[in-house]
N, C-alpha and C positions, 0 to 999 in steps of 0.2 A: 500193331502187327509188325513192322520195322525191326521198331526195337527188340523182339523175338527172336526173329531174324537174323537178326547183324551173329550170333554164334551158334547158329547151327550147325554149320563147317567142325566145331572144335568143343571138339572131345571133353579134350582134356581141362575147360577151365569150369572153373564150382559152379554150385549151384546162383548163390549168393552173390553173384558176380555181375554187376550192370553193365547195358549193354557202353555203347562206345556214344550215343547218343545221348543217357542218361551223366556222363561225367564233360563230358564236353560241355549240357547244357549246364549245371553245377560251375562251371569252372566262369563261363561268360556271364554269371552274373555279378559275382560282384564286381565281374570287370566292366559291366555297364554302370556299377552302381556310381562308384567312380566319379568317372567326368560330368555325368547327370550331375550329383548333388558335389561339386566344384564350378559347374554353372550356371546351380541356384543362387550360392554365393559370391557366385561373380554378379551377379543380377542385382543384389541385397545391395554388394560392395561399390556397385556406382552412383545405383540413386539414394545411399546416404553411407560416407566414407567416412567419415566422421564415427560411426553406430559399426558398421559389418567392414570395413579396414580393415579389420585386425583381424578380422578371420579369413580374412582370404590372404594377409598377407600369410599366415600360419597354417593357412589351408591341412597343408602336409602332415605337419605335425596331431592339429588336431585330431583327424582321420583317423590317424594311423593309434590314438590313444587311445577314439570309440572304435575303433578295430580290433584293437584290442584287449577291451572291457566287451564287443561281444562274442572274439573269436573263440577269448578264457571261458566265456559262460555257455558257451556250445558245445566247446570240448571234454569240460568238466563232468557237465548237465548230461547228454549225448553223443558224446562220446563221434563226435562230427561238428564240421565247419559249421557256420547260416546257412552254405550255399546247401552244403551235401544235405542237413538236415532240411530244408526242402523239399529237396527231390524224396526226401528219404531212401539215404544214405547213412552207413555210421563207418570207422574205420577200425578194421580189425586189424590189433599187435599180430603182425609178423612171425609165423612157430607156431600159435595159438592153434589147436586143433578143435574143430568142429563139437568133439567131446566136452573138451572145455572150455569153449567160450563164451566168456562172462558177458552180462547184458548192457547194451548201449546205456540204459539211466548210470552204470556205475565207471561209468570218464573210463575218459584215457589213463593211465598209468604218469606218473607226473614226470617224469621220464621223456616219454611218447610226447607226453600235450606239452611237455615246453618244446623240444625241438619242431612240432607242429605250426605251434607259433613261430617259433621263429620264419618257416619255410610261407606260411600263409601271412602274416603281420611283419613284420622285422625287412624281407628277404621285399617282398615290392615297394616298400619303401624307399632303403639305397637304390634299387633299381631307376626310380624317378627321379633320385637325386644325381643321380651317374646320369641320364636325359636330359635337364636340366644343366648341366652342368656342360656338357658336348654340345649340346645347346649355346653356351654362352660363351662355347671358347673358338667355334665357330661362326658368328658375329662378331667378336674379337680379331679373328682369322681377317675375315673379312673384310674389316676396315682397317685392317691392317694399325688394330693397338695395343703392341705386342710386351713383355713387361723389359722394365732395363736389360734384363740378365738373357743372353745368346744363349743359353745350358737351359735356361727356364723353356727356352721358346722353343728351343730343339725339341725337348719332349713332351710339350702337348700337341706339336706338328706330330710327332710321331706316335701320339695319345692318338689325335683324331685322327690318323690315319687307320690307325687298326682298330676300331671303335667301331666299326665300319664292321670286318670280319670274326670278332667274338663274337657278336651281336647276333652276324648270319650262324656259328655254329650251335650256339647258347640255343635256338633256336630250330635247328635242326636237330639241335640231340632231342628233341621235347617234339620234334616230329618222327623219328627215326622209333625213339617210345609209347606212341600212339598207336605207327603202325605194329609193330608190335604184338599190341594187347589184339589191335584188329582182329591181327589175324592168331592170336590163343596165342603168343610163343612167351607173354609176362602175362603179370596181375598188378601190373601196373600201369598205367595208364603216362602216370609224369613219371618224371626220375625222385623231384621233390615227394613224392610219399615212397619212394623203397629209401632214400635218408633218412627219410625219421624212420621207418622201420614201421611202418605200416597200408597195406592197405583197405580199399574200397570193397563197400558187403551194402547190401540186400536188407533196408532192417524187415527182421522177421516177427512173426506175431507175440512172442511173448516181449521183444525191444514194443514193441506201442504199447501193451496191459501195462509192464513196467512205466512207459512213460507216463503212458497216462493217472498211475496211482503214485508218482512219486509225490506232487505237490499235495495230498492226501495226506501223505505218510509225515513231509514236511510240515506241519498243521501239525501233529497231534506229537513231535516234540517237545518235550522240558525241556525251557527255559533257562537258561545258564543262572548259573549259583554268582561266583564268584564277581567282582568287577571286571579281571581282565576278561575274561569266557563273555560276557555282560558285552563290554564294545570290544572285542573283535566280534562277536555274531553280527554285534551292530554296521559295521564298518563292512562283515559280509553281507549283510542283509540289502544295505545302502549301495555297495556294489551291483549284486545282483537283482538289484532292481531299477540301475541304469540302463545294467548289461540285458535283462527285461523289455525297460521300455524303446530300447535303440531293434531290437527282433521285431518286438511289436509292431510301430510303428515300420519298419522295413520290412515286414510281411506283407502288410497294411500297403506298403506304395510303390513296391518293388517293378509292377508291371504300370505304373505308373512312368519310373523314372526310367525305364527297359521305353517306351514312349515318349522318352526327353532325348534318350541316345539314338533316339532312328532320326527323331525331330532336325535334330542337329547335330547329325553327322553328315561326312564330304559327301553324297550320293544326293542328299536331300536337300543343298543348299542352293544349286536352283529354282528348285520350290519354292523353300524361306524368301532368295528376291524378290519373285515376285511375288507375290502375297503379302511381304511387309517394304515392302519401295514407297520411298519415304525423301522429301526433297531435304535436301542437309542445313541443319538446321545454324540462328546465327549463334555468333560467338556469345558466351557470357555478358550479358549487360553492366554488370552491376562490380563486374572489372574491365572495362574498355579502355583507352586509353587516356579520356578528359577524366577518367577517375582518380583518386588523390591518391591512390596503392601504391607504397610503397615498393612491391615486387615489380613493378611494369616501369619503364622507365622512358623519359618526354618523349625522346629519340626511337624510332619505329628498330634503325637500322642497328640496332645498342642489343648485345645480350643477355636479358632479366637475371641472369647467373651473373657472369662475370661483369656484368656492367662498361663491357668493350664493343664495338665492334666487330659485327657477328665474321666469324670465319668457321665455310663448311656449314650452311644453312639446312638446320636440320625440323622440322615439322611435329610437334608431339598429332598423332593422327585422333589422341580422344580429348583432346581439347582445342589443338590446332595453333599452338600455337610455337613461335620458331624463338631458338637455341642456335647454339652455336655448338655444333655436330658432341667432342670431347668432352663438354660442359654438360650435357643433358644428358650424353649416353651414361658418366658415371653421377645423376645423380638418381637414373631410373633406376641402377642397378643397386643400388644401396636403399632409396627406398620405395619403390616401389610403386611412384603416384608424381603424378604433376608434380611440378612446384611451383605453379600459379594457382591450379583448381583445388588444386588432393583428389584430378578419380585418380583412380585405380591405375596406372600403366604399365606397362612392361617392355623391354628394349622391341621386342618384336614392330609397337606402334612406332617407333621413329622413323621418318622415312623423309628422304634427302629432296633437297629445294635444287631444282635445276634452270640457273636461267639463261638469258637469251647471250650476253656475252660470254658463257661457256661452253 
């Protein structure tokens, strides 16, 4: 009842316009999928770095490629993204009147389709990369690891100072747009939809019937005659099959992924710690100091990377081995792995050790 009461006071809103609850729910769906999948890949990479380490190192690029295939399939077949179609919504090109609106099964026009893909796939990828860059620069600034060029040093310090305000302005832009949508003053809950030249609407009975009849119509189509047409048809079917498999898998596992997102959320960490508290495991037996491994020096005060007495001792939380800070920082930033064990590692896993003398 709440979703129908959301627009009671807005007489200017179109009949097919979804409520704020629907649009926020479909936005949060893909937001929950990414961290859940990332955690699954991280667990696999930690259990078997040789086989799954590649997927962890290139997770952002692989996820973006699969997301591109998925969204392109849905936008061209249903005029909606995966999450929008999941909640029974579609994208309507701005300027189309109700009398000439095309069915959702016709897909979006090419221009609006690629605009939608850019804002659905490319922009989130760039935002994730920018956040990782900011995090890396902050860690370098915190440990006073600066490039030799003073101009670059001043530039990235100014960038770090300005980024929170830019991010706040970005989030504020979306908040203002959502408030206007709730009050019935805007047709878009997100400014990205306006930039793409589309708005969201509910699927009609005709849309649902056309989407159900489309698979049958594609089966009745005659096969391509020429070789080039056969190749194009095979590639199109292959990409469509991959996208269909992704959509089916996500549709089945979406509730499980949302459960994982809740389970590993910050609000639930105390419960997780109480349920999964275990004693600290011993170091790897096959890599102890009595072994003949060339990676480990004989003296415990020597850094395994530079083979000199350690300076600014730093331990890797993922493996327990100690290195010089500068040595292990540069190695982890380049390889995302422990130099000794090969366990997947990130810069935030570096912990400085303090001795009583210091």
